[in-house]
C-alpha positions as CSV (number, residue, x, y, z in Angstrom):
1,X,102.3,223.7,-48.0
2,X,102.7,224.1,-51.8
3,X,106.0,225.1,-53.4
4,X,104.6,228.5,-54.3
5,X,103.5,229.1,-50.7
6,X,106.8,227.9,-49.3
7,X,108.8,230.1,-51.7
8,X,106.7,233.1,-51.0
9,X,108.1,233.2,-47.4
10,X,111.3,234.7,-48.8
11,X,111.0,238.3,-50.1
12,X,114.5,238.2,-51.6
13,X,113.3,235.7,-54.2
14,X,110.8,238.2,-55.6
15,X,113.8,240.1,-57.0
16,X,116.8,237.8,-57.2
17,X,117.7,234.3,-58.3
18,X,119.3,233.7,-54.9
19,X,121.7,230.7,-55.2
20,X,124.1,231.2,-52.3
21,X,122.6,229.4,-49.4
22,X,126.0,227.7,-49.1
23,X,127.1,231.0,-47.6
24,X,123.9,232.3,-46.1
25,X,120.4,231.1,-46.8
26,X,117.5,233.5,-47.5
27,X,115.5,234.9,-44.5
28,X,111.8,234.3,-44.3
29,X,109.3,237.0,-43.2
30,X,108.3,234.9,-40.2
31,X,111.9,234.5,-39.1
32,X,112.5,238.2,-39.1
33,X,109.1,238.8,-37.4
34,X,110.1,236.4,-34.6
35,X,113.4,238.3,-34.1
36,X,111.6,241.7,-34.1
37,X,108.9,240.4,-31.8
38,X,111.4,239.2,-29.2
39,X,113.3,242.5,-29.4
40,X,110.1,244.4,-28.8
41,X,109.3,242.2,-25.8
42,X,112.7,242.8,-24.3
43,X,112.4,246.5,-25.1
44,X,109.1,246.7,-23.2
45,X,109.8,244.3,-20.3
46,X,113.5,244.3,-19.9
47,X,116.0,241.4,-19.9
48,X,116.2,240.3,-16.3
49,X,114.4,238.4,-13.6
50,X,113.6,234.7,-13.0
51,X,110.8,234.7,-15.6
52,X,113.1,236.0,-18.3
53,X,115.9,233.5,-17.5
54,X,113.3,230.7,-17.6
55,X,112.1,231.9,-21.0
56,X,115.7,231.9,-22.3
57,X,116.4,228.4,-21.0
58,X,113.2,227.2,-22.6
59,X,114.1,228.7,-25.9
60,X,117.5,227.0,-25.8
61,X,115.9,223.6,-25.2
62,X,113.4,224.1,-28.0
63,X,116.3,225.0,-30.3
64,X,118.2,221.9,-29.1
65,X,115.2,219.8,-30.1
66,X,115.0,221.6,-33.4
67,X,118.6,220.8,-34.3
68,X,118.1,217.2,-33.1
69,X,115.3,216.8,-35.6
70,X,117.3,218.2,-38.4
71,X,120.2,215.8,-37.8
72,X,118.1,212.8,-36.6
73,X,119.6,212.3,-33.2
74,X,118.4,212.6,-29.6
75,X,118.4,216.2,-28.2
76,X,120.8,215.0,-25.4
77,X,123.5,214.7,-28.1
78,X,123.2,218.3,-29.3
79,X,125.3,221.2,-28.1
80,X,124.3,224.8,-29.1
81,X,127.1,226.8,-30.7
82,X,127.4,229.9,-32.8
83,X,129.1,228.2,-35.8
84,X,130.7,225.2,-37.4
85,X,134.1,226.7,-36.5
86,X,133.1,226.7,-32.8
87,X,132.1,223.1,-33.0
88,X,135.4,222.2,-34.5
89,X,137.3,224.1,-31.8
90,X,135.3,222.3,-29.1
91,X,136.2,218.9,-30.5
92,X,139.9,219.6,-31.3
93,X,140.4,221.1,-27.8
94,X,138.4,218.4,-26.0
95,X,140.5,215.5,-27.4
96,X,143.6,216.9,-25.7
97,X,145.9,216.4,-28.7
98,X,149.6,217.0,-28.9
99,X,152.6,216.7,-31.2
100,X,152.7,212.9,-30.9
101,X,149.1,212.7,-32.3
102,X,147.8,213.0,-35.9
103,X,144.7,214.4,-37.5
104,X,143.8,213.3,-41.0
105,X,142.0,215.8,-43.2
106,X,141.6,216.6,-46.9
107,X,142.8,219.3,-49.3
108,X,139.3,220.6,-49.8
109,X,138.4,221.8,-46.4
110,X,137.2,225.3,-45.2
111,X,139.5,227.1,-42.8
112,X,136.6,226.9,-40.3
113,X,137.8,223.3,-39.9
114,X,141.4,223.4,-40.7
115,X,142.1,226.3,-38.4
116,X,141.0,224.5,-35.2
117,X,142.7,221.3,-36.5
118,X,146.0,223.1,-36.9
119,X,145.7,224.9,-33.6
120,X,145.2,221.5,-31.8
121,X,149.0,220.9,-31.7
122,X,148.7,217.6,-33.5
123,X,150.4,216.7,-36.7
124,X,148.0,217.4,-39.6
125,X,148.0,214.9,-42.5
126,X,146.4,216.3,-45.6
127,X,145.2,213.9,-48.3
128,X,142.9,213.9,-51.4
129,X,139.2,214.3,-50.7
130,X,138.4,210.7,-51.1
131,X,137.3,208.0,-48.7
132,X,140.1,205.5,-49.7
133,X,142.7,208.2,-49.3
134,X,141.4,209.0,-45.8
135,X,141.4,205.4,-44.7
136,X,144.9,204.8,-46.1
137,X,146.3,207.7,-44.2
138,X,145.2,206.5,-40.8
139,X,148.1,205.2,-38.6
140,X,148.3,204.1,-34.9
141,X,149.0,207.8,-34.1
142,X,145.8,209.0,-35.7
143,X,143.4,210.4,-33.1
144,X,140.8,212.0,-35.4
145,X,139.6,212.1,-39.0
146,X,138.3,215.6,-39.7
147,X,136.6,216.4,-43.0
148,X,133.4,217.7,-44.5
149,X,130.4,215.6,-45.1
150,X,129.8,217.7,-48.3
151,X,132.8,219.5,-49.6
152,X,132.2,223.3,-49.8
153,X,134.3,223.4,-53.0
154,X,133.2,220.6,-55.3
155,X,130.0,219.6,-53.6
156,X,131.1,216.0,-53.4
157,X,129.5,214.0,-50.5
158,X,131.9,211.8,-48.6
159,X,130.8,208.5,-47.0
160,X,132.1,209.2,-43.5
161,X,130.3,206.3,-41.9
162,X,132.4,204.0,-44.2
163,X,135.6,205.8,-43.1
164,X,134.6,205.5,-39.4
165,X,133.9,201.8,-39.8
166,X,137.0,201.0,-41.8
167,X,139.4,202.8,-39.4
168,X,137.8,202.7,-36.0
169,X,139.1,206.3,-35.5
170,X,136.7,209.1,-34.3
171,X,135.4,211.2,-37.2
172,X,134.5,214.9,-37.1
173,X,132.1,215.8,-39.9
174,X,131.8,219.4,-40.9
175,X,128.1,219.5,-41.7
176,X,128.0,223.1,-42.9
177,X,127.0,222.1,-46.5
178,X,124.8,219.1,-45.6
179,X,122.7,219.8,-42.5
180,X,119.3,221.0,-43.7
181,X,120.3,220.5,-47.3
182,X,120.3,216.7,-47.7
183,X,118.5,214.0,-45.7
184,X,120.0,213.4,-42.2
185,X,121.7,210.2,-41.1
186,X,125.5,210.8,-41.0
187,X,125.4,212.6,-37.7
188,X,124.1,209.5,-36.0
189,X,126.9,207.4,-37.5
190,X,130.0,209.4,-36.8
191,X,131.4,210.8,-33.6
192,X,131.0,214.6,-34.1
193,X,129.0,216.6,-36.6
194,X,128.8,220.4,-36.8
195,X,125.9,222.5,-38.1
196,X,125.8,226.0,-39.5
197,X,122.2,227.2,-39.1
198,X,122.5,230.4,-41.2
199,X,123.1,228.4,-44.3
200,X,120.5,225.7,-45.4
201,X,118.4,226.2,-42.3
202,X,117.9,229.9,-43.2
203,X,118.4,231.0,-39.6
204,X,119.8,234.3,-38.3
205,X,123.5,234.3,-37.6
206,X,125.4,233.4,-35.5
207,X,123.7,230.1,-34.8
208,X,124.8,226.5,-35.0
209,X,125.1,223.1,-33.3
210,X,127.5,220.3,-32.5
211,X,126.4,216.7,-32.3
212,X,128.5,214.6,-29.9
213,X,127.7,210.9,-30.0
214,X,129.3,210.1,-26.7
215,X,129.6,213.2,-24.6
216,X,131.3,211.4,-21.7
217,X,134.4,210.7,-24.0
218,X,135.1,214.3,-24.9
219,X,136.6,216.6,-22.3
220,X,135.1,220.1,-21.7
221,X,138.2,222.1,-22.6
222,X,136.4,225.4,-23.6
223,X,133.8,225.7,-20.9
224,X,131.1,228.4,-21.1
225,X,129.0,229.4,-18.1
226,X,126.3,227.2,-19.5
227,X,128.6,224.1,-19.4
228,X,128.2,223.5,-15.7
229,X,125.5,222.4,-13.4
230,X,127.5,223.4,-10.3
231,X,130.9,225.0,-9.7
232,X,133.4,225.9,-7.0
233,X,135.3,229.1,-6.2
234,X,138.4,227.8,-7.9
235,X,136.5,227.0,-11.1
236,X,136.1,223.3,-10.6
237,X,132.7,222.3,-12.0
238,X,130.3,219.5,-12.6
239,X,129.5,219.3,-16.3
240,X,125.8,219.3,-17.4
241,X,124.4,216.0,-18.5
242,X,124.8,215.1,-22.2
243,X,126.1,217.4,-24.9
244,X,124.7,220.5,-23.2
245,X,128.1,220.6,-21.4
246,X,129.6,221.7,-24.7
247,X,127.2,224.6,-25.3
248,X,129.5,227.4,-26.5
249,X,127.9,230.3,-24.7
250,X,125.1,232.8,-24.8
251,X,122.8,233.2,-27.7
252,X,120.6,236.3,-27.7
253,X,116.9,235.8,-27.3
254,X,116.0,237.5,-30.6
255,X,118.4,235.2,-32.4
256,X,116.9,232.1,-30.6
257,X,113.4,233.2,-31.5
258,X,114.5,233.7,-35.2
259,X,116.2,230.3,-35.2
260,X,112.9,228.7,-34.0
261,X,111.0,230.7,-36.6
262,X,113.4,229.4,-39.3
263,X,112.8,225.7,-38.2
264,X,109.1,226.3,-38.8
265,X,109.5,227.3,-42.4
266,X,110.9,224.0,-43.7
267,X,108.3,221.9,-45.7
268,X,108.3,218.1,-45.4
269,X,109.3,217.7,-49.0
270,X,112.4,220.0,-48.7
271,X,115.1,217.4,-49.4
272,X,113.4,215.9,-52.5
273,X,112.8,219.3,-53.9
274,X,116.3,220.6,-53.3
275,X,117.8,217.5,-55.0
276,X,115.5,218.0,-58.0
277,X,116.7,221.6,-58.2
278,X,120.4,220.6,-58.1
279,X,119.8,218.0,-60.8
280,X,118.0,220.6,-63.0
281,X,120.8,223.1,-62.4
282,X,123.4,220.6,-63.6
283,X,121.3,219.7,-66.6
284,X,121.2,223.4,-67.7
285,X,124.9,224.1,-67.0
286,X,126.4,220.9,-68.5
287,X,126.3,222.1,-72.1
288,X,127.9,225.5,-71.1
289,X,130.6,224.8,-68.6
290,X,132.6,222.1,-66.8
291,X,130.5,221.0,-63.9
292,X,132.8,219.4,-61.2
293,X,130.1,218.3,-58.7
294,X,129.3,214.6,-59.0
295,X,125.7,213.9,-59.9
296,X,123.3,213.3,-57.0
297,X,125.9,214.2,-54.3
298,X,124.6,217.4,-52.8
299,X,122.6,220.6,-53.4
300,X,125.8,222.5,-54.4
301,X,126.7,222.7,-58.1
302,X,130.2,223.9,-58.7
303,X,131.5,224.6,-62.2
304,X,134.6,225.9,-64.0
305,X,133.7,228.7,-66.3
306,X,135.5,229.3,-69.6
307,X,136.5,232.8,-68.5
308,X,137.4,234.6,-65.3
309,X,135.2,233.4,-62.4
310,X,135.3,236.8,-60.7
311,X,134.0,238.5,-63.8
312,X,131.3,235.9,-64.3
313,X,130.0,236.3,-60.7
314,X,129.9,240.1,-61.2
315,X,128.1,239.8,-64.5
316,X,125.6,237.4,-63.0
317,X,125.0,239.8,-60.1
318,X,124.1,242.5,-62.6
319,X,121.4,240.2,-63.9
320,X,120.0,239.5,-60.5
321,X,121.6,236.1,-60.1
322,X,123.5,235.5,-56.8
323,X,126.2,232.8,-56.8
324,X,129.7,232.9,-55.4
325,X,133.3,232.4,-56.6
326,X,135.5,229.9,-54.7
327,X,138.8,231.9,-54.5
328,X,141.9,230.3,-55.7
329,X,140.1,227.3,-57.2
330,X,138.8,228.7,-60.5
331,X,135.3,227.6,-59.6
332,X,131.9,229.2,-59.3
333,X,129.3,227.7,-57.0
334,X,125.5,227.7,-57.2
335,X,123.5,226.6,-54.1
336,X,120.2,225.0,-54.9
337,X,117.6,225.0,-52.1
338,X,114.1,223.7,-51.8
339,X,113.0,227.3,-52.5
340,X,114.8,227.4,-55.9
341,X,112.6,227.7,-58.9
342,X,113.2,226.6,-62.5
343,X,113.1,230.3,-63.4
344,X,116.0,230.9,-61.0
345,X,118.0,228.2,-62.7
346,X,117.2,229.4,-66.2
347,X,118.3,232.9,-65.3
348,X,121.6,231.4,-64.1
349,X,122.1,229.4,-67.3
350,X,121.2,232.4,-69.5
351,X,123.7,234.5,-67.7
352,X,126.4,232.0,-68.0
353,X,125.7,231.6,-71.7
354,X,125.7,235.3,-72.2
355,X,129.0,235.7,-70.5
356,X,130.6,232.9,-72.6
Protein backbone atom coordinates (compact mmCIF):
# COMPACT_ATOMS: atom_id res chain seq x y z
CA UNK A 1 0.00 0.00 0.00
CA UNK A 2 1.44 3.36 -1.01
CA UNK A 3 1.20 6.46 1.16
CA UNK A 4 -1.30 8.00 -1.24
CA UNK A 5 -3.47 4.87 -1.17
CA UNK A 6 -3.32 4.66 2.61
CA UNK A 7 -4.13 8.33 3.09
CA UNK A 8 -7.05 8.13 0.66
CA UNK A 9 -8.88 5.88 3.15
CA UNK A 10 -9.73 8.96 5.24
CA UNK A 11 -12.22 11.38 3.63
CA UNK A 12 -11.62 14.04 6.29
CA UNK A 13 -8.09 14.51 4.94
CA UNK A 14 -9.48 15.69 1.62
CA UNK A 15 -10.61 18.88 3.34
CA UNK A 16 -8.73 19.30 6.60
CA UNK A 17 -5.17 19.11 7.88
CA UNK A 18 -6.36 16.80 10.64
CA UNK A 19 -3.72 16.83 13.39
CA UNK A 20 -5.67 15.67 16.42
CA UNK A 21 -5.37 11.89 16.64
CA UNK A 22 -4.20 12.37 20.23
CA UNK A 23 -7.89 13.01 20.91
CA UNK A 24 -9.61 11.01 18.15
CA UNK A 25 -8.04 9.61 15.01
CA UNK A 26 -9.64 9.98 11.56
CA UNK A 27 -12.16 7.36 10.50
CA UNK A 28 -11.58 5.33 7.34
CA UNK A 29 -14.30 4.57 4.81
CA UNK A 30 -13.86 0.84 5.38
CA UNK A 31 -14.22 1.26 9.15
CA UNK A 32 -17.51 3.10 8.77
CA UNK A 33 -18.66 0.56 6.17
CA UNK A 34 -17.96 -2.26 8.64
CA UNK A 35 -20.04 -0.51 11.31
CA UNK A 36 -22.88 0.11 8.86
CA UNK A 37 -22.74 -3.43 7.53
CA UNK A 38 -23.06 -4.91 10.98
CA UNK A 39 -25.94 -2.61 11.85
CA UNK A 40 -27.72 -3.67 8.65
CA UNK A 41 -27.16 -7.32 9.50
CA UNK A 42 -28.62 -6.84 12.99
CA UNK A 43 -31.49 -4.80 11.53
CA UNK A 44 -32.45 -7.61 9.16
CA UNK A 45 -31.75 -10.66 11.32
CA UNK A 46 -32.10 -9.43 14.88
CA UNK A 47 -29.76 -9.62 17.86
CA UNK A 48 -30.48 -12.93 19.51
CA UNK A 49 -29.99 -16.64 19.23
CA UNK A 50 -27.04 -18.99 19.60
CA UNK A 51 -25.61 -18.08 16.22
CA UNK A 52 -25.62 -14.38 17.02
CA UNK A 53 -23.94 -14.92 20.41
CA UNK A 54 -21.29 -17.08 18.78
CA UNK A 55 -20.63 -14.32 16.24
CA UNK A 56 -20.26 -11.77 19.05
CA UNK A 57 -17.79 -13.96 20.94
CA UNK A 58 -15.82 -14.60 17.76
CA UNK A 59 -15.62 -10.85 17.06
CA UNK A 60 -14.37 -10.26 20.60
CA UNK A 61 -11.60 -12.82 20.26
CA UNK A 62 -10.58 -11.39 16.90
CA UNK A 63 -10.43 -7.96 18.51
CA UNK A 64 -8.31 -9.38 21.34
CA UNK A 65 -5.86 -10.77 18.80
CA UNK A 66 -5.78 -7.42 17.02
CA UNK A 67 -4.87 -5.55 20.18
CA UNK A 68 -2.28 -8.18 21.04
CA UNK A 69 -0.56 -7.57 17.72
CA UNK A 70 -0.57 -3.81 18.28
CA UNK A 71 1.15 -4.09 21.67
CA UNK A 72 3.25 -7.18 20.85
CA UNK A 73 1.96 -9.52 23.55
CA UNK A 74 0.05 -12.79 23.63
CA UNK A 75 -3.75 -12.49 23.26
CA UNK A 76 -4.18 -14.19 26.63
CA UNK A 77 -2.76 -11.06 28.28
CA UNK A 78 -5.31 -8.67 26.72
CA UNK A 79 -8.59 -7.57 28.27
CA UNK A 80 -11.17 -5.71 26.18
CA UNK A 81 -12.26 -2.39 27.69
CA UNK A 82 -14.01 0.75 26.53
CA UNK A 83 -11.21 3.20 27.36
CA UNK A 84 -7.88 3.85 29.02
CA UNK A 85 -9.77 5.20 32.04
CA UNK A 86 -11.55 1.87 32.46
CA UNK A 87 -8.25 0.02 32.33
CA UNK A 88 -6.83 2.27 35.04
CA UNK A 89 -9.92 1.68 37.18
CA UNK A 90 -9.57 -2.09 36.82
CA UNK A 91 -5.94 -2.03 37.95
CA UNK A 92 -6.39 0.44 40.82
CA UNK A 93 -9.35 -1.50 42.19
CA UNK A 94 -7.79 -4.92 41.66
CA UNK A 95 -4.72 -4.11 43.73
CA UNK A 96 -6.89 -3.63 46.81
CA UNK A 97 -5.13 -0.49 47.95
CA UNK A 98 -5.79 1.47 51.13
CA UNK A 99 -4.58 4.47 53.15
CA UNK A 100 -1.39 2.68 54.17
CA UNK A 101 -0.32 2.26 50.54
CA UNK A 102 1.23 4.69 48.07
CA UNK A 103 0.92 5.24 44.32
CA UNK A 104 3.61 7.30 42.60
CA UNK A 105 2.54 9.33 39.57
CA UNK A 106 3.62 12.52 37.76
CA UNK A 107 2.35 16.07 37.41
CA UNK A 108 1.69 15.57 33.67
CA UNK A 109 -1.03 12.94 33.79
CA UNK A 110 -4.52 12.93 32.30
CA UNK A 111 -7.47 12.68 34.70
CA UNK A 112 -8.27 9.36 33.03
CA UNK A 113 -5.35 8.01 35.06
CA UNK A 114 -5.26 10.29 38.10
CA UNK A 115 -8.98 9.94 38.80
CA UNK A 116 -8.85 6.16 39.32
CA UNK A 117 -5.53 6.51 41.17
CA UNK A 118 -7.05 9.00 43.63
CA UNK A 119 -10.21 6.93 44.06
CA UNK A 120 -8.14 3.86 45.04
CA UNK A 121 -7.80 5.15 48.61
CA UNK A 122 -4.01 5.02 48.53
CA UNK A 123 -1.81 8.05 49.23
CA UNK A 124 -0.90 9.59 45.88
CA UNK A 125 2.66 10.91 45.50
CA UNK A 126 3.05 13.37 42.60
CA UNK A 127 6.52 14.00 41.16
CA UNK A 128 8.08 15.57 38.07
CA UNK A 129 7.56 13.62 34.86
CA UNK A 130 11.03 12.11 34.87
CA UNK A 131 12.33 8.58 35.32
CA UNK A 132 14.79 9.56 38.07
CA UNK A 133 12.06 11.38 40.00
CA UNK A 134 9.76 8.37 39.77
CA UNK A 135 12.45 5.99 41.00
CA UNK A 136 13.47 8.31 43.85
CA UNK A 137 9.87 8.62 45.09
CA UNK A 138 9.38 4.89 45.61
CA UNK A 139 9.29 3.78 49.26
CA UNK A 140 8.48 0.47 50.99
CA UNK A 141 4.83 1.61 51.00
CA UNK A 142 4.69 2.06 47.22
CA UNK A 143 2.39 -0.46 45.59
CA UNK A 144 2.19 1.02 42.10
CA UNK A 145 3.89 3.48 39.77
CA UNK A 146 1.19 4.88 37.48
CA UNK A 147 2.19 7.15 34.63
CA UNK A 148 1.95 7.66 30.88
CA UNK A 149 4.21 5.95 28.41
CA UNK A 150 3.96 9.12 26.29
CA UNK A 151 2.85 12.24 28.16
CA UNK A 152 -0.30 13.73 26.64
CA UNK A 153 1.00 17.22 27.44
CA UNK A 154 4.61 17.46 26.31
CA UNK A 155 4.83 14.32 24.17
CA UNK A 156 7.82 13.10 26.15
CA UNK A 157 8.28 9.31 26.20
CA UNK A 158 9.20 7.79 29.56
CA UNK A 159 11.39 4.70 29.88
CA UNK A 160 9.02 2.74 32.08
CA UNK A 161 10.91 -0.52 31.71
CA UNK A 162 13.83 1.23 33.41
CA UNK A 163 11.54 2.41 36.23
CA UNK A 164 10.18 -1.11 36.66
CA UNK A 165 13.65 -2.65 36.78
CA UNK A 166 15.05 -0.03 39.16
CA UNK A 167 12.21 -0.20 41.68
CA UNK A 168 10.76 -3.69 41.47
CA UNK A 169 7.34 -2.04 41.89
CA UNK A 170 4.46 -2.81 39.49
CA UNK A 171 4.06 -0.20 36.76
CA UNK A 172 0.80 0.90 35.13
CA UNK A 173 1.50 2.52 31.75
CA UNK A 174 -1.15 4.79 30.27
CA UNK A 175 -0.66 3.91 26.62
CA UNK A 176 -3.24 6.31 25.20
CA UNK A 177 -0.60 8.32 23.29
CA UNK A 178 1.71 5.44 22.38
CA UNK A 179 -0.32 2.37 21.36
CA UNK A 180 -0.59 2.46 17.59
CA UNK A 181 1.57 5.58 17.35
CA UNK A 182 5.06 4.30 18.15
CA UNK A 183 6.53 0.80 17.90
CA UNK A 184 5.32 -1.64 20.57
CA UNK A 185 7.46 -3.15 23.27
CA UNK A 186 6.75 -1.36 26.55
CA UNK A 187 3.55 -3.34 27.14
CA UNK A 188 5.52 -6.56 27.35
CA UNK A 189 7.96 -5.08 29.88
CA UNK A 190 5.69 -3.45 32.47
CA UNK A 191 2.84 -4.92 34.46
CA UNK A 192 -0.17 -3.10 33.02
CA UNK A 193 -0.69 -1.09 29.84
CA UNK A 194 -3.86 0.62 28.68
CA UNK A 195 -4.92 1.30 25.08
CA UNK A 196 -7.36 3.87 23.70
CA UNK A 197 -8.33 2.55 20.28
CA UNK A 198 -10.19 5.65 19.08
CA UNK A 199 -6.95 7.63 19.00
CA UNK A 200 -3.99 6.33 16.96
CA UNK A 201 -5.76 3.12 15.91
CA UNK A 202 -8.54 5.19 14.28
CA UNK A 203 -11.26 2.95 15.68
CA UNK A 204 -14.83 3.85 16.66
CA UNK A 205 -15.39 4.82 20.26
CA UNK A 206 -15.72 3.51 22.89
CA UNK A 207 -13.02 0.89 22.38
CA UNK A 208 -9.84 0.02 24.25
CA UNK A 209 -7.77 -2.64 25.92
CA UNK A 210 -5.80 -3.44 29.06
CA UNK A 211 -2.66 -5.57 28.98
CA UNK A 212 -2.09 -7.54 32.21
CA UNK A 213 1.26 -9.27 32.27
CA UNK A 214 0.34 -11.63 35.14
CA UNK A 215 -3.47 -11.97 35.36
CA UNK A 216 -3.32 -14.27 38.38
CA UNK A 217 -1.77 -11.51 40.52
CA UNK A 218 -4.55 -8.97 40.02
CA UNK A 219 -7.94 -9.42 41.68
CA UNK A 220 -11.15 -9.11 39.68
CA UNK A 221 -12.70 -6.26 41.68
CA UNK A 222 -14.95 -4.81 38.97
CA UNK A 223 -16.38 -7.97 37.38
CA UNK A 224 -18.53 -7.80 34.29
CA UNK A 225 -20.71 -10.68 33.14
CA UNK A 226 -17.94 -11.59 30.73
CA UNK A 227 -15.39 -11.98 33.55
CA UNK A 228 -16.62 -15.40 34.62
CA UNK A 229 -16.64 -18.91 33.24
CA UNK A 230 -19.15 -20.06 35.91
CA UNK A 231 -20.97 -18.45 38.84
CA UNK A 232 -23.17 -19.28 41.83
CA UNK A 233 -26.48 -17.77 42.97
CA UNK A 234 -24.68 -15.67 45.60
CA UNK A 235 -22.37 -14.17 42.95
CA UNK A 236 -19.30 -16.27 43.66
CA UNK A 237 -17.62 -16.96 40.34
CA UNK A 238 -14.79 -18.70 38.57
CA UNK A 239 -12.74 -16.14 36.63
CA UNK A 240 -12.03 -16.81 32.98
CA UNK A 241 -8.50 -17.83 32.08
CA UNK A 242 -6.01 -15.08 31.35
CA UNK A 243 -6.76 -11.37 31.11
CA UNK A 244 -10.24 -12.01 29.66
CA UNK A 245 -11.39 -12.05 33.29
CA UNK A 246 -10.86 -8.27 33.26
CA UNK A 247 -13.03 -7.61 30.18
CA UNK A 248 -14.98 -4.54 31.22
CA UNK A 249 -18.29 -5.42 29.63
CA UNK A 250 -20.34 -5.48 26.47
CA UNK A 251 -19.10 -3.89 23.26
CA UNK A 252 -21.75 -3.56 20.56
CA UNK A 253 -21.28 -5.67 17.46
CA UNK A 254 -21.17 -2.63 15.13
CA UNK A 255 -18.38 -1.15 17.22
CA UNK A 256 -16.49 -4.45 17.23
CA UNK A 257 -16.84 -4.69 13.47
CA UNK A 258 -15.55 -1.14 13.11
CA UNK A 259 -12.61 -1.88 15.41
CA UNK A 260 -11.61 -4.84 13.26
CA UNK A 261 -12.02 -2.70 10.16
CA UNK A 262 -9.70 -0.10 11.68
CA UNK A 263 -7.01 -2.70 12.42
CA UNK A 264 -7.03 -3.60 8.72
CA UNK A 265 -6.24 -0.03 7.62
CA UNK A 266 -2.76 0.16 9.18
CA UNK A 267 0.15 -0.17 6.70
CA UNK A 268 3.32 -1.98 7.70
CA UNK A 269 5.34 1.21 7.47
CA UNK A 270 3.08 3.20 9.80
CA UNK A 271 5.54 3.76 12.64
CA UNK A 272 8.39 4.94 10.45
CA UNK A 273 6.13 7.29 8.51
CA UNK A 274 4.55 8.77 11.65
CA UNK A 275 7.99 9.43 13.16
CA UNK A 276 9.07 11.18 9.96
CA UNK A 277 5.95 13.34 10.04
CA UNK A 278 6.59 14.35 13.66
CA UNK A 279 10.21 15.24 12.87
CA UNK A 280 9.09 17.32 9.89
CA UNK A 281 6.46 19.06 12.00
CA UNK A 282 9.10 20.01 14.52
CA UNK A 283 11.41 21.26 11.77
CA UNK A 284 8.72 23.58 10.42
CA UNK A 285 7.61 24.90 13.82
CA UNK A 286 11.02 25.38 15.45
CA UNK A 287 11.69 28.80 13.86
CA UNK A 288 8.21 30.03 14.82
CA UNK A 289 7.42 28.85 18.36
CA UNK A 290 8.88 27.12 21.39
CA UNK A 291 8.54 23.38 20.76
CA UNK A 292 8.51 21.56 24.11
CA UNK A 293 8.40 17.95 22.85
CA UNK A 294 11.86 16.36 22.94
CA UNK A 295 13.10 15.20 19.51
CA UNK A 296 12.31 11.61 18.50
CA UNK A 297 10.12 10.90 21.53
CA UNK A 298 6.64 10.51 20.07
CA UNK A 299 4.19 11.49 17.36
CA UNK A 300 2.94 14.45 19.41
CA UNK A 301 4.44 17.89 18.84
CA UNK A 302 3.47 20.30 21.62
CA UNK A 303 4.47 23.95 21.39
CA UNK A 304 4.08 27.21 23.27
CA UNK A 305 2.78 29.95 20.96
CA UNK A 306 3.73 33.58 21.37
CA UNK A 307 0.08 34.58 21.73
CA UNK A 308 -3.09 33.13 23.20
CA UNK A 309 -3.34 29.35 22.59
CA UNK A 310 -7.14 29.42 22.41
CA UNK A 311 -7.08 32.12 19.76
CA UNK A 312 -4.43 30.28 17.76
CA UNK A 313 -6.40 27.01 17.73
CA UNK A 314 -9.47 28.92 16.56
CA UNK A 315 -7.50 30.75 13.85
CA UNK A 316 -6.01 27.48 12.62
CA UNK A 317 -9.47 25.88 12.51
CA UNK A 318 -10.64 28.68 10.23
CA UNK A 319 -7.80 27.70 7.87
CA UNK A 320 -8.83 24.03 7.98
CA UNK A 321 -6.07 22.95 10.38
CA UNK A 322 -7.25 20.87 13.35
CA UNK A 323 -5.05 20.87 16.47
CA UNK A 324 -5.92 21.19 20.15
CA UNK A 325 -5.13 23.43 23.07
CA UNK A 326 -3.99 21.85 26.33
CA UNK A 327 -6.03 23.85 28.86
CA UNK A 328 -4.14 25.47 31.70
CA UNK A 329 -0.74 24.63 30.25
CA UNK A 330 -0.27 27.39 27.65
CA UNK A 331 0.39 24.73 25.02
CA UNK A 332 -0.98 23.73 21.62
CA UNK A 333 -0.57 20.13 20.47
CA UNK A 334 -0.31 18.71 16.97
CA UNK A 335 -0.71 14.96 16.47
CA UNK A 336 1.21 13.49 13.53
CA UNK A 337 -0.03 10.18 12.18
CA UNK A 338 1.21 7.94 9.40
CA UNK A 339 -1.50 9.55 7.25
CA UNK A 340 -0.12 13.09 7.78
CA UNK A 341 1.21 14.73 4.62
CA UNK A 342 3.82 17.43 4.18
CA UNK A 343 1.04 19.70 2.92
CA UNK A 344 -0.82 19.21 6.21
CA UNK A 345 2.28 20.29 8.12
CA UNK A 346 2.95 23.27 5.88
CA UNK A 347 -0.64 24.43 6.38
CA UNK A 348 -0.05 24.23 10.14
CA UNK A 349 3.22 26.16 9.96
CA UNK A 350 1.73 28.80 7.64
CA UNK A 351 -1.17 29.28 10.01
CA UNK A 352 1.10 29.62 13.03
CA UNK A 353 3.25 32.14 11.16
CA UNK A 354 0.21 34.15 10.08
CA UNK A 355 -1.15 34.26 13.61
CA UNK A 356 2.20 35.44 14.96
